[in-house]
TORMIMI-201080 format. One record per residue (C-alpha): x negated, y negated, z negated; residue number from 1. Coordinates in Angstrom, 3 decimals, padded with zeros to 6 digits. Example, Ala and Ser with C-alpha at 12.3 -4.5 7.8 and 13.67 -1.06 7.14 Angstrom:
BEGIN
<atom><east>-012.300</east><north>004.500</north><up>-007.800</up><num>1</num></atom>
<atom><east>-013.670</east><north>001.060</north><up>-007.140</up><num>2</num></atom>
This chain:
BEGIN
<atom><east>000.456</east><north>000.157</north><up>000.155</up><num>1</num></atom>
<atom><east>-001.560</east><north>-003.946</north><up>000.756</up><num>2</num></atom>
<atom><east>-001.781</east><north>-005.902</north><up>-001.868</up><num>3</num></atom>
<atom><east>000.490</east><north>-008.244</north><up>-003.098</up><num>4</num></atom>
<atom><east>000.526</east><north>-011.987</north><up>-000.889</up><num>5</num></atom>
<atom><east>-000.577</east><north>-015.283</north><up>-002.130</up><num>6</num></atom>
<atom><east>001.452</east><north>-016.598</north><up>-005.700</up><num>7</num></atom>
<atom><east>004.330</east><north>-018.888</north><up>-005.230</up><num>8</num></atom>
<atom><east>004.735</east><north>-019.220</north><up>-008.840</up><num>9</num></atom>
<atom><east>001.705</east><north>-020.138</north><up>-011.088</up><num>10</num></atom>
<atom><east>000.828</east><north>-020.613</north><up>-014.651</up><num>11</num></atom>
<atom><east>-002.158</east><north>-021.854</north><up>-016.366</up><num>12</num></atom>
<atom><east>-003.106</east><north>-021.567</north><up>-020.050</up><num>13</num></atom>
<atom><east>-005.631</east><north>-024.489</north><up>-019.892</up><num>14</num></atom>
<atom><east>-008.598</east><north>-023.787</north><up>-022.258</up><num>15</num></atom>
<atom><east>-011.496</east><north>-025.492</north><up>-023.029</up><num>16</num></atom>
<atom><east>-011.259</east><north>-029.204</north><up>-022.966</up><num>17</num></atom>
<atom><east>-013.018</east><north>-029.286</north><up>-026.643</up><num>18</num></atom>
<atom><east>-015.712</east><north>-026.869</north><up>-026.145</up><num>19</num></atom>
<atom><east>-016.293</east><north>-029.148</north><up>-022.880</up><num>20</num></atom>
<atom><east>-016.547</east><north>-032.317</north><up>-025.092</up><num>21</num></atom>
<atom><east>-018.582</east><north>-030.703</north><up>-027.778</up><num>22</num></atom>
<atom><east>-021.278</east><north>-029.630</north><up>-025.481</up><num>23</num></atom>
<atom><east>-021.877</east><north>-032.905</north><up>-023.686</up><num>24</num></atom>
<atom><east>-022.050</east><north>-034.419</north><up>-027.277</up><num>25</num></atom>
<atom><east>-018.018</east><north>-036.627</north><up>-026.361</up><num>26</num></atom>
<atom><east>-015.563</east><north>-036.986</north><up>-028.669</up><num>27</num></atom>
<atom><east>-012.645</east><north>-033.859</north><up>-027.962</up><num>28</num></atom>
<atom><east>-010.468</east><north>-036.393</north><up>-026.804</up><num>29</num></atom>
<atom><east>-012.915</east><north>-037.100</north><up>-023.744</up><num>30</num></atom>
<atom><east>-012.035</east><north>-033.094</north><up>-023.046</up><num>31</num></atom>
<atom><east>-008.353</east><north>-033.893</north><up>-022.989</up><num>32</num></atom>
<atom><east>-008.690</east><north>-036.808</north><up>-020.808</up><num>33</num></atom>
<atom><east>-010.864</east><north>-035.227</north><up>-018.060</up><num>34</num></atom>
<atom><east>-009.034</east><north>-031.653</north><up>-018.638</up><num>35</num></atom>
<atom><east>-005.752</east><north>-034.183</north><up>-017.660</up><num>36</num></atom>
<atom><east>-008.009</east><north>-034.960</north><up>-014.411</up><num>37</num></atom>
<atom><east>-008.819</east><north>-031.608</north><up>-013.456</up><num>38</num></atom>
<atom><east>-004.566</east><north>-031.141</north><up>-013.910</up><num>39</num></atom>
<atom><east>-003.994</east><north>-033.482</north><up>-011.507</up><num>40</num></atom>
<atom><east>-006.386</east><north>-032.331</north><up>-008.728</up><num>41</num></atom>
<atom><east>-004.922</east><north>-029.007</north><up>-009.583</up><num>42</num></atom>
<atom><east>-001.680</east><north>-029.818</north><up>-008.616</up><num>43</num></atom>
<atom><east>-003.010</east><north>-031.011</north><up>-005.420</up><num>44</num></atom>
<atom><east>-004.722</east><north>-027.881</north><up>-004.429</up><num>45</num></atom>
<atom><east>-001.904</east><north>-025.660</north><up>-005.377</up><num>46</num></atom>
<atom><east>000.140</east><north>-027.402</north><up>-003.554</up><num>47</num></atom>
<atom><east>-002.261</east><north>-027.100</north><up>-000.235</up><num>48</num></atom>
<atom><east>-002.784</east><north>-023.596</north><up>-001.063</up><num>49</num></atom>
<atom><east>000.898</east><north>-022.593</north><up>-000.575</up><num>50</num></atom>
<atom><east>001.916</east><north>-022.589</north><up>-004.469</up><num>51</num></atom>
<atom><east>005.258</east><north>-024.097</north><up>-004.938</up><num>52</num></atom>
<atom><east>005.725</east><north>-023.881</north><up>-009.293</up><num>53</num></atom>
<atom><east>002.567</east><north>-024.869</north><up>-011.015</up><num>54</num></atom>
<atom><east>003.361</east><north>-024.215</north><up>-015.028</up><num>55</num></atom>
<atom><east>000.848</east><north>-025.984</north><up>-017.314</up><num>56</num></atom>
<atom><east>000.310</east><north>-025.641</north><up>-020.905</up><num>57</num></atom>
<atom><east>-000.591</east><north>-028.444</north><up>-022.267</up><num>58</num></atom>
<atom><east>000.404</east><north>-028.240</north><up>-025.836</up><num>59</num></atom>
<atom><east>001.672</east><north>-025.602</north><up>-028.144</up><num>60</num></atom>
<atom><east>004.086</east><north>-025.639</north><up>-031.647</up><num>61</num></atom>
<atom><east>000.658</east><north>-024.329</north><up>-032.873</up><num>62</num></atom>
<atom><east>-001.252</east><north>-027.575</north><up>-031.786</up><num>63</num></atom>
<atom><east>000.553</east><north>-029.351</north><up>-034.239</up><num>64</num></atom>
<atom><east>-002.139</east><north>-027.826</north><up>-037.014</up><num>65</num></atom>
<atom><east>-005.095</east><north>-029.623</north><up>-035.069</up><num>66</num></atom>
<atom><east>-006.992</east><north>-032.331</north><up>-037.454</up><num>67</num></atom>
<atom><east>-004.223</east><north>-035.704</north><up>-037.736</up><num>68</num></atom>
<atom><east>-006.739</east><north>-037.705</north><up>-035.853</up><num>69</num></atom>
<atom><east>-006.792</east><north>-035.733</north><up>-032.550</up><num>70</num></atom>
<atom><east>-003.134</east><north>-034.681</north><up>-032.801</up><num>71</num></atom>
<atom><east>-002.578</east><north>-038.770</north><up>-032.760</up><num>72</num></atom>
<atom><east>-004.778</east><north>-039.117</north><up>-030.086</up><num>73</num></atom>
<atom><east>-003.117</east><north>-036.573</north><up>-027.749</up><num>74</num></atom>
<atom><east>000.068</east><north>-037.907</north><up>-028.256</up><num>75</num></atom>
<atom><east>-000.902</east><north>-041.101</north><up>-027.132</up><num>76</num></atom>
<atom><east>-003.301</east><north>-039.722</north><up>-023.926</up><num>77</num></atom>
<atom><east>-000.238</east><north>-037.912</north><up>-023.098</up><num>78</num></atom>
<atom><east>001.940</east><north>-041.143</north><up>-023.046</up><num>79</num></atom>
<atom><east>-000.611</east><north>-042.881</north><up>-020.834</up><num>80</num></atom>
<atom><east>-000.778</east><north>-040.184</north><up>-018.858</up><num>81</num></atom>
<atom><east>002.594</east><north>-039.668</north><up>-017.527</up><num>82</num></atom>
<atom><east>002.973</east><north>-043.843</north><up>-016.960</up><num>83</num></atom>
<atom><east>-000.010</east><north>-043.730</north><up>-015.027</up><num>84</num></atom>
<atom><east>-000.202</east><north>-040.457</north><up>-012.899</up><num>85</num></atom>
<atom><east>003.857</east><north>-039.457</north><up>-012.390</up><num>86</num></atom>
<atom><east>004.455</east><north>-042.599</north><up>-009.804</up><num>87</num></atom>
<atom><east>001.591</east><north>-040.175</north><up>-007.681</up><num>88</num></atom>
<atom><east>003.182</east><north>-037.132</north><up>-008.242</up><num>89</num></atom>
<atom><east>006.456</east><north>-038.951</north><up>-007.185</up><num>90</num></atom>
<atom><east>004.682</east><north>-040.220</north><up>-003.983</up><num>91</num></atom>
<atom><east>003.734</east><north>-036.767</north><up>-002.991</up><num>92</num></atom>
<atom><east>007.115</east><north>-035.148</north><up>-003.805</up><num>93</num></atom>
<atom><east>006.363</east><north>-033.605</north><up>-006.596</up><num>94</num></atom>
<atom><east>009.420</east><north>-032.761</north><up>-009.406</up><num>95</num></atom>
<atom><east>008.035</east><north>-033.020</north><up>-012.754</up><num>96</num></atom>
<atom><east>009.352</east><north>-031.080</north><up>-015.549</up><num>97</num></atom>
<atom><east>008.743</east><north>-030.599</north><up>-019.359</up><num>98</num></atom>
<atom><east>009.986</east><north>-027.653</north><up>-021.584</up><num>99</num></atom>
<atom><east>009.549</east><north>-027.129</north><up>-025.082</up><num>100</num></atom>
<atom><east>010.697</east><north>-028.819</north><up>-028.092</up><num>101</num></atom>
<atom><east>011.716</east><north>-032.614</north><up>-027.887</up><num>102</num></atom>
<atom><east>012.598</east><north>-033.263</north><up>-031.513</up><num>103</num></atom>
<atom><east>009.290</east><north>-033.898</north><up>-032.627</up><num>104</num></atom>
<atom><east>007.220</east><north>-036.472</north><up>-030.280</up><num>105</num></atom>
<atom><east>007.921</east><north>-040.346</north><up>-030.781</up><num>106</num></atom>
<atom><east>010.865</east><north>-042.037</north><up>-029.040</up><num>107</num></atom>
<atom><east>008.205</east><north>-043.801</north><up>-027.462</up><num>108</num></atom>
<atom><east>006.457</east><north>-040.581</north><up>-025.584</up><num>109</num></atom>
<atom><east>010.465</east><north>-039.373</north><up>-025.497</up><num>110</num></atom>
<atom><east>011.288</east><north>-042.292</north><up>-023.445</up><num>111</num></atom>
<atom><east>008.645</east><north>-041.630</north><up>-020.609</up><num>112</num></atom>
<atom><east>009.056</east><north>-037.950</north><up>-020.542</up><num>113</num></atom>
<atom><east>012.692</east><north>-038.464</north><up>-019.714</up><num>114</num></atom>
<atom><east>011.524</east><north>-041.062</north><up>-017.371</up><num>115</num></atom>
<atom><east>009.077</east><north>-039.103</north><up>-015.521</up><num>116</num></atom>
<atom><east>011.707</east><north>-036.205</north><up>-014.849</up><num>117</num></atom>
<atom><east>014.531</east><north>-038.545</north><up>-013.594</up><num>118</num></atom>
<atom><east>011.861</east><north>-040.529</north><up>-011.087</up><num>119</num></atom>
<atom><east>011.343</east><north>-037.141</north><up>-009.494</up><num>120</num></atom>
<atom><east>014.208</east><north>-035.113</north><up>-010.068</up><num>121</num></atom>
<atom><east>015.111</east><north>-034.791</north><up>-006.311</up><num>122</num></atom>
<atom><east>011.607</east><north>-033.722</north><up>-005.021</up><num>123</num></atom>
<atom><east>012.057</east><north>-029.948</north><up>-003.996</up><num>124</num></atom>
<atom><east>008.701</east><north>-029.615</north><up>-002.468</up><num>125</num></atom>
<atom><east>006.752</east><north>-028.047</north><up>-005.260</up><num>126</num></atom>
<atom><east>007.252</east><north>-028.524</north><up>-008.931</up><num>127</num></atom>
<atom><east>004.792</east><north>-029.176</north><up>-011.897</up><num>128</num></atom>
<atom><east>006.441</east><north>-027.248</north><up>-014.994</up><num>129</num></atom>
<atom><east>004.860</east><north>-029.254</north><up>-018.150</up><num>130</num></atom>
<atom><east>004.795</east><north>-026.881</north><up>-021.497</up><num>131</num></atom>
<atom><east>004.867</east><north>-029.786</north><up>-023.706</up><num>132</num></atom>
<atom><east>005.166</east><north>-028.983</north><up>-027.891</up><num>133</num></atom>
<atom><east>005.908</east><north>-024.901</north><up>-026.207</up><num>134</num></atom>
<atom><east>006.151</east><north>-021.587</north><up>-027.870</up><num>135</num></atom>
<atom><east>007.340</east><north>-018.120</north><up>-025.953</up><num>136</num></atom>
<atom><east>008.778</east><north>-017.355</north><up>-029.394</up><num>137</num></atom>
<atom><east>010.257</east><north>-020.149</north><up>-030.272</up><num>138</num></atom>
<atom><east>011.734</east><north>-020.080</north><up>-026.827</up><num>139</num></atom>
<atom><east>012.828</east><north>-016.975</north><up>-027.272</up><num>140</num></atom>
<atom><east>015.037</east><north>-017.746</north><up>-030.806</up><num>141</num></atom>
<atom><east>016.593</east><north>-020.970</north><up>-028.971</up><num>142</num></atom>
<atom><east>018.051</east><north>-018.831</north><up>-026.834</up><num>143</num></atom>
<atom><east>018.884</east><north>-016.253</north><up>-028.794</up><num>144</num></atom>
<atom><east>020.775</east><north>-018.484</north><up>-030.797</up><num>145</num></atom>
<atom><east>022.657</east><north>-019.992</north><up>-028.166</up><num>146</num></atom>
<atom><east>023.507</east><north>-016.338</north><up>-026.567</up><num>147</num></atom>
<atom><east>026.823</east><north>-015.120</north><up>-026.640</up><num>148</num></atom>
<atom><east>026.234</east><north>-012.003</north><up>-024.323</up><num>149</num></atom>
<atom><east>026.577</east><north>-010.958</north><up>-020.981</up><num>150</num></atom>
<atom><east>023.240</east><north>-009.572</north><up>-020.024</up><num>151</num></atom>
<atom><east>019.631</east><north>-010.692</north><up>-018.772</up><num>152</num></atom>
<atom><east>021.234</east><north>-013.647</north><up>-016.652</up><num>153</num></atom>
<atom><east>023.286</east><north>-014.709</north><up>-018.967</up><num>154</num></atom>
<atom><east>019.937</east><north>-014.833</north><up>-021.780</up><num>155</num></atom>
<atom><east>018.111</east><north>-016.553</north><up>-019.531</up><num>156</num></atom>
<atom><east>019.993</east><north>-019.071</north><up>-018.885</up><num>157</num></atom>
<atom><east>019.710</east><north>-020.447</north><up>-022.808</up><num>158</num></atom>
<atom><east>015.674</east><north>-020.864</north><up>-021.407</up><num>159</num></atom>
<atom><east>014.136</east><north>-024.179</north><up>-021.534</up><num>160</num></atom>
<atom><east>014.074</east><north>-024.140</north><up>-017.796</up><num>161</num></atom>
<atom><east>016.559</east><north>-021.621</north><up>-016.093</up><num>162</num></atom>
<atom><east>015.700</east><north>-022.749</north><up>-013.296</up><num>163</num></atom>
<atom><east>011.846</east><north>-021.878</north><up>-013.179</up><num>164</num></atom>
<atom><east>010.772</east><north>-018.522</north><up>-011.395</up><num>165</num></atom>
<atom><east>008.910</east><north>-016.045</north><up>-013.706</up><num>166</num></atom>
<atom><east>005.118</east><north>-017.035</north><up>-012.468</up><num>167</num></atom>
<atom><east>003.467</east><north>-014.610</north><up>-010.314</up><num>168</num></atom>
<atom><east>000.244</east><north>-015.210</north><up>-011.492</up><num>169</num></atom>
<atom><east>-000.982</east><north>-016.432</north><up>-015.198</up><num>170</num></atom>
<atom><east>-004.127</east><north>-017.838</north><up>-015.126</up><num>171</num></atom>
<atom><east>-006.363</east><north>-018.660</north><up>-018.212</up><num>172</num></atom>
<atom><east>-009.812</east><north>-020.419</north><up>-018.442</up><num>173</num></atom>
<atom><east>-012.371</east><north>-020.612</north><up>-021.186</up><num>174</num></atom>
<atom><east>-012.757</east><north>-016.742</north><up>-021.017</up><num>175</num></atom>
<atom><east>-010.002</east><north>-016.304</north><up>-023.844</up><num>176</num></atom>
<atom><east>-008.089</east><north>-013.257</north><up>-022.938</up><num>177</num></atom>
<atom><east>-004.893</east><north>-013.525</north><up>-024.637</up><num>178</num></atom>
<atom><east>-001.212</east><north>-015.496</north><up>-023.746</up><num>179</num></atom>
<atom><east>-001.410</east><north>-017.218</north><up>-026.837</up><num>180</num></atom>
<atom><east>002.589</east><north>-017.788</north><up>-026.885</up><num>181</num></atom>
<atom><east>003.133</east><north>-018.624</north><up>-023.525</up><num>182</num></atom>
<atom><east>005.862</east><north>-017.599</north><up>-021.679</up><num>183</num></atom>
<atom><east>006.483</east><north>-014.629</north><up>-023.665</up><num>184</num></atom>
<atom><east>009.271</east><north>-013.849</north><up>-021.454</up><num>185</num></atom>
<atom><east>008.842</east><north>-015.231</north><up>-018.168</up><num>186</num></atom>
<atom><east>005.496</east><north>-013.200</north><up>-017.794</up><num>187</num></atom>
<atom><east>006.334</east><north>-010.089</north><up>-018.524</up><num>188</num></atom>
<atom><east>005.283</east><north>-008.576</north><up>-015.122</up><num>189</num></atom>
<atom><east>002.667</east><north>-011.531</north><up>-014.811</up><num>190</num></atom>
<atom><east>-000.514</east><north>-010.638</north><up>-013.248</up><num>191</num></atom>
<atom><east>-003.592</east><north>-012.075</north><up>-015.239</up><num>192</num></atom>
<atom><east>-006.719</east><north>-013.538</north><up>-014.491</up><num>193</num></atom>
<atom><east>-009.279</east><north>-014.689</north><up>-016.847</up><num>194</num></atom>
<atom><east>-011.948</east><north>-017.518</north><up>-016.101</up><num>195</num></atom>
<atom><east>-015.093</east><north>-018.169</north><up>-018.284</up><num>196</num></atom>
<atom><east>-014.907</east><north>-021.855</north><up>-016.478</up><num>197</num></atom>
<atom><east>-013.608</east><north>-024.541</north><up>-019.235</up><num>198</num></atom>
<atom><east>-010.943</east><north>-025.887</north><up>-017.961</up><num>199</num></atom>
<atom><east>-012.248</east><north>-029.603</north><up>-017.158</up><num>200</num></atom>
<atom><east>-014.912</east><north>-027.284</north><up>-014.867</up><num>201</num></atom>
<atom><east>-012.233</east><north>-025.431</north><up>-012.599</up><num>202</num></atom>
<atom><east>-012.142</east><north>-026.530</north><up>-009.587</up><num>203</num></atom>
<atom><east>-010.666</east><north>-025.571</north><up>-005.961</up><num>204</num></atom>
<atom><east>-013.131</east><north>-022.999</north><up>-005.538</up><num>205</num></atom>
<atom><east>-012.171</east><north>-020.968</north><up>-008.650</up><num>206</num></atom>
<atom><east>-008.530</east><north>-021.559</north><up>-007.984</up><num>207</num></atom>
<atom><east>-008.845</east><north>-019.885</north><up>-004.672</up><num>208</num></atom>
<atom><east>-010.579</east><north>-016.800</north><up>-006.336</up><num>209</num></atom>
<atom><east>-007.412</east><north>-016.351</north><up>-008.518</up><num>210</num></atom>
<atom><east>-005.425</east><north>-016.566</north><up>-005.931</up><num>211</num></atom>
<atom><east>-007.365</east><north>-013.868</north><up>-004.263</up><num>212</num></atom>
<atom><east>-007.842</east><north>-011.736</north><up>-007.096</up><num>213</num></atom>
<atom><east>-003.687</east><north>-011.931</north><up>-007.468</up><num>214</num></atom>
<atom><east>-002.928</east><north>-010.494</north><up>-003.555</up><num>215</num></atom>
<atom><east>-005.402</east><north>-007.938</north><up>-003.671</up><num>216</num></atom>
<atom><east>-003.665</east><north>-005.946</north><up>-006.304</up><num>217</num></atom>
<atom><east>-000.744</east><north>-003.779</north><up>-006.107</up><num>218</num></atom>
<atom><east>002.122</east><north>-005.207</north><up>-008.404</up><num>219</num></atom>
<atom><east>004.239</east><north>-002.156</north><up>-009.441</up><num>220</num></atom>
<atom><east>007.022</east><north>-004.118</north><up>-011.986</up><num>221</num></atom>
<atom><east>006.959</east><north>-001.188</north><up>-014.124</up><num>222</num></atom>
<atom><east>007.371</east><north>001.392</north><up>-011.522</up><num>223</num></atom>
<atom><east>005.118</east><north>004.293</north><up>-010.494</up><num>224</num></atom>
<atom><east>002.251</east><north>003.094</north><up>-007.524</up><num>225</num></atom>
<atom><east>001.402</east><north>005.551</north><up>-004.783</up><num>226</num></atom>
<atom><east>-002.051</east><north>006.649</north><up>-006.301</up><num>227</num></atom>
<atom><east>000.215</east><north>007.712</north><up>-009.174</up><num>228</num></atom>
<atom><east>002.526</east><north>009.725</north><up>-007.528</up><num>229</num></atom>
């Protein structure tokens, strides 16, 4: 059996910003700032390579436990980046959608999140899902609380973004090999690719390598492959 086609739906766990900054003697926030520029490039590269949906793990429900100065700096950086980068994504006809909790952010940041979604809502060329204050277990618990029966598809409608396709491929950078509470429902049959690159060093060549690795694999979705028959 031939390998899979190139993935249309990709998710990335953007790991390694802090280590990248530390290795260079820079403040950790500068690593996050550089990581944001990497995401901007990756959105464009992914679109050019045929990816229709890119889901980026930007801030987890567990990240609130980081040092307070880092969290405050990240919130300010997120607000700044939404304001500065979303207009360009809008011009490129990229839809921006945030998934995760919204009850723990400042009013100003929430306003920018809603503005970004409203501004880009009509675009269908490609979609950037930003997982912000996101945790896979929390998402499942929230969906379960609203679920009244009806099967898997009805349950899926209670997820944060029911229109989001399950990722064909999940990429994690920095050499770590775990999902870290990311898209636990959606990634049940996703292929996984672990890159040794720190996220700020992730580039188009590494993305193409991940997509090519995916294309060489045989996806079974729980079924038995030909070689095991």
